[in-house]
C-alpha positions as a Markdown table, in Angstrom:
| # | Residue | x | y | z |
|---|---|---|---|---|
| 1 | Met | 0.3 | 0.0 | 0.1 |
| 2 | Asp | 1.2 | 3.6 | -0.7 |
| 3 | Thr | 1.6 | 6.1 | 1.9 |
| 4 | Leu | -1.4 | 8.3 | -0.1 |
| 5 | Val | -4.5 | 6.3 | -1.4 |
| 6 | Ser | -7.3 | 7.8 | -3.5 |
| 7 | Thr | -10.9 | 7.5 | -3.0 |
| 8 | Asp | -11.4 | 5.2 | -5.7 |
| 9 | Trp | -8.7 | 3.2 | -3.9 |
| 10 | Leu | -10.3 | 3.2 | -1.0 |
| 11 | Ala | -13.8 | 2.3 | -2.1 |
| 12 | Arg | -12.4 | -0.9 | -3.7 |
| 13 | His | -10.5 | -2.1 | -0.4 |
| 14 | Leu | -12.6 | -1.0 | 2.2 |
| 15 | Ser | -14.1 | -4.3 | 3.0 |
| 16 | Glu | -11.0 | -6.2 | 3.5 |
| 17 | Pro | -10.6 | -7.4 | 7.1 |
| 18 | Asp | -6.9 | -5.9 | 7.9 |
| 19 | Leu | -7.4 | -2.5 | 6.8 |
| 20 | Val | -8.6 | -0.3 | 9.6 |
| 21 | Val | -9.9 | 3.5 | 8.7 |
| 22 | Leu | -9.6 | 6.4 | 10.9 |
| 23 | Asp | -11.2 | 9.3 | 11.2 |
| 24 | Cys | -8.9 | 12.3 | 12.6 |
| 25 | Ser | -10.6 | 15.1 | 12.6 |
| 26 | Val | -10.3 | 18.2 | 15.1 |
| 27 | Arg | -12.6 | 20.9 | 14.8 |
| 28 | Thr | -10.9 | 24.5 | 14.9 |
| 29 | Glu | -12.3 | 27.7 | 15.8 |
| 30 | Ala | -10.7 | 30.7 | 15.4 |
| 31 | Asp | -10.8 | 34.6 | 15.3 |
| 32 | Asp | -7.9 | 36.8 | 14.9 |
| 33 | Thr | -6.3 | 36.6 | 17.9 |
| 34 | Ser | -7.3 | 33.1 | 19.2 |
| 35 | Met | -7.8 | 29.3 | 18.5 |
| 36 | Arg | -9.5 | 26.6 | 19.8 |
| 37 | Asn | -9.4 | 23.0 | 18.6 |
| 38 | Ile | -12.2 | 20.7 | 19.8 |
| 39 | Ser | -12.6 | 17.2 | 19.2 |
| 40 | Gly | -14.0 | 16.1 | 16.1 |
| 41 | Arg | -15.7 | 13.0 | 17.4 |
| 42 | Ala | -19.3 | 15.1 | 17.6 |
| 43 | Asp | -18.9 | 15.5 | 13.5 |
| 44 | Tyr | -18.0 | 11.9 | 13.1 |
| 45 | Leu | -21.2 | 10.7 | 14.5 |
| 46 | Lys | -23.0 | 12.8 | 12.2 |
| 47 | Gly | -21.4 | 11.1 | 9.2 |
| 48 | His | -18.2 | 9.4 | 8.4 |
| 49 | Ile | -16.7 | 6.9 | 5.7 |
| 50 | Pro | -17.9 | 3.4 | 6.3 |
| 51 | Thr | -16.1 | 0.9 | 8.9 |
| 52 | Ala | -14.1 | 4.0 | 10.2 |
| 53 | Gly | -13.2 | 4.5 | 13.9 |
| 54 | Phe | -12.3 | 7.7 | 15.4 |
| 55 | Ala | -8.8 | 8.7 | 16.4 |
| 56 | Asp | -9.5 | 11.2 | 19.1 |
| 57 | Leu | -6.1 | 13.5 | 19.1 |
| 58 | Lys | -7.8 | 15.6 | 21.8 |
| 59 | Ala | -8.0 | 12.9 | 24.1 |
| 60 | Asp | -6.2 | 9.5 | 23.9 |
| 61 | Leu | -3.7 | 10.3 | 21.4 |
| 62 | Ser | -2.2 | 13.1 | 23.1 |
| 63 | Asp | -0.8 | 13.5 | 26.8 |
| 64 | Thr | -3.6 | 15.5 | 27.9 |
| 65 | Ala | -1.6 | 16.3 | 31.2 |
| 66 | Ser | 0.8 | 18.4 | 29.1 |
| 67 | Ala | 0.5 | 22.1 | 29.1 |
| 68 | Val | 1.5 | 22.0 | 25.3 |
| 69 | Glu | -1.7 | 21.2 | 23.5 |
| 70 | Phe | -1.4 | 17.7 | 21.3 |
| 71 | Ala | 1.8 | 16.7 | 23.2 |
| 72 | Pro | 2.7 | 13.2 | 21.9 |
| 73 | Pro | 1.8 | 10.3 | 24.4 |
| 74 | Ser | 4.4 | 8.0 | 25.6 |
| 75 | Pro | 5.0 | 5.4 | 23.3 |
| 76 | Thr | 3.2 | 2.4 | 25.1 |
| 77 | Ala | 0.1 | 4.5 | 25.8 |
| 78 | Phe | 0.0 | 5.9 | 22.2 |
| 79 | Cys | 0.2 | 2.1 | 20.8 |
| 80 | Asp | -2.5 | 0.8 | 23.6 |
| 81 | Ala | -4.7 | 3.7 | 21.9 |
| 82 | Met | -4.3 | 2.7 | 18.6 |
| 83 | Gly | -4.8 | -1.2 | 19.6 |
| 84 | Arg | -8.0 | -0.1 | 21.0 |
| 85 | Leu | -8.9 | 1.3 | 17.6 |
| 86 | Gly | -8.1 | -2.1 | 15.7 |
| 87 | Val | -4.7 | -1.2 | 14.5 |
| 88 | Gly | -2.2 | -4.1 | 15.1 |
| 89 | Asp | 1.4 | -5.2 | 13.6 |
| 90 | Asp | -0.6 | -6.9 | 11.0 |
| 91 | Thr | -2.7 | -4.1 | 9.9 |
| 92 | Arg | -2.9 | -1.5 | 7.5 |
| 93 | Val | -4.8 | 1.8 | 8.5 |
| 94 | Val | -6.0 | 4.5 | 6.3 |
| 95 | Leu | -6.2 | 8.0 | 7.6 |
| 96 | Tyr | -8.5 | 10.7 | 7.0 |
| 97 | Asp | -10.0 | 14.1 | 8.4 |
| 98 | Asn | -12.4 | 16.6 | 7.3 |
| 99 | Ser | -10.4 | 19.5 | 6.7 |
| 100 | Tyr | -7.0 | 19.6 | 4.8 |
| 101 | Gly | -5.3 | 16.5 | 5.8 |
| 102 | Ala | -3.3 | 18.0 | 8.6 |
| 103 | Trp | -4.7 | 16.1 | 11.5 |
| 104 | Ala | -4.5 | 13.0 | 10.1 |
| 105 | Ala | -1.0 | 13.5 | 8.9 |
| 106 | Arg | -0.2 | 13.8 | 12.7 |
| 107 | Val | -1.4 | 10.4 | 13.5 |
| 108 | Trp | 0.7 | 9.0 | 10.5 |
| 109 | Trp | 4.0 | 10.7 | 11.6 |
| 110 | Met | 3.1 | 9.4 | 15.2 |
| 111 | Leu | 2.5 | 5.8 | 13.6 |
| 112 | Arg | 5.8 | 6.3 | 11.6 |
| 113 | Trp | 7.3 | 7.5 | 15.7 |
| 114 | Val | 6.5 | 3.8 | 16.7 |
| 115 | Gly | 7.9 | 2.0 | 14.1 |
| 116 | Phe | 4.5 | 1.4 | 12.3 |
| 117 | Asn | 5.0 | 1.8 | 8.3 |
| 118 | Gln | 1.9 | 0.3 | 7.0 |
| 119 | Ala | -0.1 | 3.9 | 7.3 |
| 120 | Ala | -1.5 | 5.9 | 4.4 |
| 121 | Leu | -3.4 | 9.1 | 4.0 |
| 122 | Leu | -6.4 | 9.5 | 2.2 |
| 123 | Asp | -5.8 | 12.0 | -0.6 |
| 124 | Gly | -9.0 | 14.6 | -0.6 |
| 125 | Gly | -10.0 | 13.2 | 2.6 |
| 126 | Leu | -14.0 | 13.0 | 4.0 |
| 127 | Ser | -14.8 | 16.1 | 1.8 |
| 128 | Leu | -13.5 | 14.5 | -1.7 |
| 129 | Trp | -15.6 | 11.2 | -0.4 |
| 130 | Lys | -18.8 | 13.5 | 0.0 |
| 131 | Ala | -18.1 | 15.5 | -2.9 |
| 132 | Glu | -17.8 | 12.5 | -5.2 |
| 133 | Gly | -21.2 | 11.2 | -3.8 |
| 134 | Arg | -19.6 | 8.3 | -1.9 |
| 135 | Ala | -21.9 | 6.6 | 1.2 |
| 136 | Val | -21.2 | 7.9 | 4.7 |
| 137 | Ser | -22.2 | 6.0 | 7.8 |
| 138 | Thr | -23.4 | 7.5 | 11.4 |
| 139 | Asp | -22.4 | 3.9 | 12.9 |
| 140 | Ala | -19.8 | 3.8 | 15.6 |
| 141 | Pro | -18.2 | 0.3 | 14.5 |
| 142 | Val | -16.0 | -1.6 | 17.3 |
| 143 | His | -13.0 | -2.9 | 16.0 |
| 144 | Pro | -11.2 | -6.1 | 17.5 |
| 145 | Leu | -8.6 | -5.3 | 20.1 |
| 146 | Arg | -5.3 | -5.7 | 18.6 |
| 147 | Asn | -1.6 | -5.4 | 19.7 |
| 148 | Leu | 0.9 | -2.8 | 18.3 |
| 149 | Thr | 4.4 | -3.1 | 19.2 |
| 150 | Pro | 6.0 | 0.2 | 19.8 |
| 151 | Lys | 9.3 | -0.1 | 18.0 |
| 152 | Leu | 10.3 | 3.9 | 18.7 |
| 153 | Gln | 12.2 | 6.1 | 16.0 |
| 154 | Ser | 13.0 | 8.5 | 18.4 |
| 155 | Arg | 14.6 | 10.7 | 15.9 |
| 156 | Leu | 11.5 | 11.6 | 14.1 |
| 157 | Ile | 10.3 | 13.9 | 17.1 |
| 158 | Ala | 12.2 | 16.9 | 17.9 |
| 159 | Glu | 12.4 | 18.5 | 21.2 |
| 160 | Lys | 13.2 | 22.2 | 22.0 |
| 161 | Ala | 16.9 | 21.4 | 22.9 |
| 162 | Glu | 17.8 | 20.2 | 19.5 |
| 163 | Val | 15.8 | 23.0 | 17.8 |
| 164 | Lys | 18.3 | 25.5 | 20.0 |
| 165 | Ala | 21.3 | 23.5 | 18.7 |
| 166 | Ala | 20.3 | 23.8 | 15.4 |
| 167 | Leu | 20.7 | 27.4 | 15.3 |
| 168 | Glu | 24.1 | 27.3 | 15.6 |
| 169 | Thr | 24.9 | 24.6 | 12.9 |
| 170 | Pro | 24.3 | 24.7 | 8.9 |
| 171 | Asp | 23.6 | 20.8 | 8.7 |
| 172 | Val | 20.4 | 21.4 | 10.0 |
| 173 | Thr | 17.1 | 23.0 | 8.0 |
| 174 | Leu | 14.4 | 24.7 | 10.3 |
| 175 | Ile | 10.9 | 24.5 | 8.2 |
| 176 | Asp | 8.3 | 26.9 | 9.2 |
| 177 | Thr | 5.0 | 25.5 | 8.2 |
| 178 | Leu | 2.8 | 28.6 | 8.9 |
| 179 | Pro | 1.1 | 31.0 | 6.6 |
| 180 | Gln | 3.3 | 33.5 | 5.5 |
| 181 | Pro | 1.9 | 36.3 | 7.8 |
| 182 | Phe | 2.3 | 34.0 | 11.0 |
| 183 | Phe | 6.1 | 33.5 | 9.8 |
| 184 | Ala | 6.4 | 37.5 | 9.0 |
| 185 | Gly | 5.2 | 38.4 | 12.2 |
| 186 | Glu | 2.2 | 40.4 | 10.8 |
| 187 | Thr | -0.2 | 38.1 | 13.0 |
| 188 | Thr | 0.1 | 35.5 | 15.7 |
| 189 | Ile | -1.8 | 33.6 | 18.0 |
| 190 | Tyr | 1.0 | 32.7 | 20.0 |
| 191 | Ala | 3.1 | 34.4 | 22.9 |
| 192 | Arg | 5.2 | 35.9 | 20.4 |
| 193 | Pro | 5.0 | 37.0 | 16.7 |
| 194 | Gly | 7.5 | 35.5 | 14.4 |
| 195 | His | 9.7 | 32.7 | 13.4 |
| 196 | Ile | 12.8 | 30.6 | 14.9 |
| 197 | Pro | 15.6 | 32.3 | 13.1 |
| 198 | Gly | 17.3 | 30.8 | 9.9 |
| 199 | Ala | 14.0 | 29.0 | 9.5 |
| 200 | Ile | 12.7 | 28.9 | 6.0 |
| 201 | Asn | 8.8 | 29.6 | 5.0 |
| 202 | Leu | 7.0 | 26.3 | 3.4 |
| 203 | Pro | 3.4 | 27.0 | 4.5 |
| 204 | Gly | 1.5 | 23.6 | 4.7 |
| 205 | Pro | -1.5 | 24.5 | 2.9 |
| 206 | Asp | 0.0 | 25.3 | -0.2 |
| 207 | Leu | 1.0 | 21.5 | -0.6 |
| 208 | Leu | -2.8 | 21.2 | -1.4 |
| 209 | Asp | -4.8 | 22.5 | -4.6 |
| 210 | Ala | -7.9 | 24.0 | -4.4 |
| 211 | Asp | -9.8 | 20.4 | -4.2 |
| 212 | Gly | -7.6 | 19.8 | -1.1 |
| 213 | Arg | -5.6 | 16.9 | -2.9 |
| 214 | Phe | -2.3 | 16.9 | -2.5 |
| 215 | Arg | -0.3 | 18.6 | -5.6 |
| 216 | Pro | 1.4 | 16.6 | -8.0 |
| 217 | Glu | 4.9 | 15.3 | -7.3 |
| 218 | Ala | 6.4 | 17.4 | -9.9 |
| 219 | Glu | 5.1 | 20.5 | -8.4 |
| 220 | Leu | 5.9 | 19.6 | -4.9 |
| 221 | Arg | 9.6 | 18.9 | -5.7 |
| 222 | Glu | 9.4 | 22.2 | -7.2 |
| 223 | Met | 8.5 | 23.7 | -3.7 |
| 224 | Phe | 11.2 | 21.8 | -2.1 |
| 225 | Gln | 13.7 | 22.6 | -4.4 |
| 226 | Gly | 17.0 | 23.6 | -2.9 |
| 227 | Ile | 16.2 | 22.2 | 0.4 |
| 228 | Pro | 19.3 | 19.7 | 1.2 |
| 229 | Asp | 18.5 | 16.0 | 2.1 |
| 230 | Gln | 19.9 | 16.7 | 5.0 |
| 231 | Arg | 18.6 | 16.7 | 9.0 |
| 232 | Ala | 15.2 | 18.9 | 8.8 |
| 233 | Ile | 12.6 | 19.9 | 11.5 |
| 234 | Thr | 9.3 | 21.3 | 10.7 |
| 235 | Tyr | 7.3 | 23.3 | 13.2 |
| 236 | Cys | 4.3 | 25.1 | 13.1 |
| 237 | Gly | 2.3 | 26.4 | 16.3 |
| 238 | Gly | 1.5 | 22.6 | 17.8 |
| 239 | Gly | 2.9 | 20.3 | 15.7 |
| 240 | Ile | 0.1 | 19.8 | 13.2 |
| 241 | Leu | 1.0 | 21.3 | 10.2 |
| 242 | Ala | 4.5 | 20.6 | 10.3 |
| 243 | Ser | 3.6 | 16.9 | 10.4 |
| 244 | Leu | 1.5 | 17.2 | 6.9 |
| 245 | Asn | 5.2 | 18.8 | 5.4 |
| 246 | Ala | 7.0 | 16.2 | 7.1 |
| 247 | Phe | 4.6 | 13.7 | 5.4 |
| 248 | Val | 5.4 | 15.3 | 2.1 |
| 249 | Met | 9.1 | 15.5 | 2.4 |
| 250 | Ala | 8.9 | 11.4 | 3.5 |
| 251 | Arg | 7.2 | 10.7 | -0.1 |
| 252 | Leu | 9.8 | 13.0 | -1.8 |
| 253 | Gly | 12.6 | 10.6 | -0.6 |
| 254 | Tyr | 14.0 | 12.9 | 2.4 |
| 255 | Gly | 15.9 | 10.9 | 4.8 |
| 256 | Asp | 16.1 | 12.7 | 8.1 |
| 257 | Ile | 13.0 | 14.6 | 9.1 |
| 258 | Ala | 11.7 | 15.5 | 12.4 |
| 259 | Val | 8.6 | 17.2 | 13.6 |
| 260 | Tyr | 9.0 | 19.8 | 16.5 |
| 261 | Thr | 5.7 | 18.7 | 18.0 |
| 262 | Ala | 5.4 | 21.5 | 20.9 |
| 263 | Ser | 6.5 | 23.9 | 18.3 |
| 264 | Leu | 5.7 | 27.6 | 18.8 |
| 265 | Gln | 3.4 | 26.7 | 21.7 |
| 266 | Glu | 6.6 | 25.9 | 23.7 |
| 267 | Trp | 9.3 | 28.1 | 21.9 |
| 268 | Ala | 7.1 | 31.7 | 22.0 |
| 269 | Ala | 6.3 | 31.2 | 25.4 |
| 270 | Asp | 10.0 | 30.6 | 26.6 |
| 271 | Pro | 11.8 | 34.1 | 26.9 |
| 272 | Ser | 15.5 | 32.1 | 26.2 |
| 273 | Cys | 14.2 | 31.2 | 22.5 |
| 274 | Pro | 15.3 | 33.8 | 19.9 |
| 275 | Met | 12.3 | 35.0 | 17.8 |
| 276 | Val | 12.8 | 37.2 | 14.5 |
| 277 | Thr | 10.0 | 38.9 | 12.3 |
| 278 | Gly | 10.1 | 39.8 | 8.6 |
| 279 | Pro | 9.7 | 37.6 | 5.4 |
| 280 | Lys | 12.8 | 36.2 | 5.7 |
């Protein structure tokens, strides 16, 4: 199974017993100065892809005791939560959400973090599935409990100390995945405006076309042209858009990528962490 599947592919394979489909949606309510994320479970119950379970990034798939929203749980806790959703060592998983794919990409990245490599994103997500007139369900299926064995790939998640160290070396590329006004410091919903010094700006939403599908590979390669195949750390506000960019970079063949999951929630709140404003 490829790491990106089409709605046609999913419709053909939906009934296969080793295939687990998970809705990863989170609802975001935002204005000019703040943003609030809410579990997408209520939306899931109103209609989702048939057989899909619900992967809750606001509950079991995050460390809810952390001050940082969407902080990853321990590898064991994450694998246990995925096992309760029917994900096991011998399953395949298709992930989607109801917006721009970044929530699903975050779950995809955490699965890679625990050493599970049989997961894919649904290109176009739930929006495209519905737009094509495909069936939706309001049933909440119960999948069999399975065992997912953690095989930790610790380099896939970066901590603040590594990002600080990266400021002193050209051997690490920092990629800010927020929209350009956030990068430039023209607007912010975090403790300070701007971006981490030395970071380049590659906004996650720009990786998608007007229909919410990933741009063709040739276009994506052009967008990432000039980014060397060396250690790269993506970040955003809470490691969500950053996971979308990391997903694309993995598909393009970059071999050493990490997501700074705490991102600007943590960095901007720490006065010892420098930030700059402006377009570069």
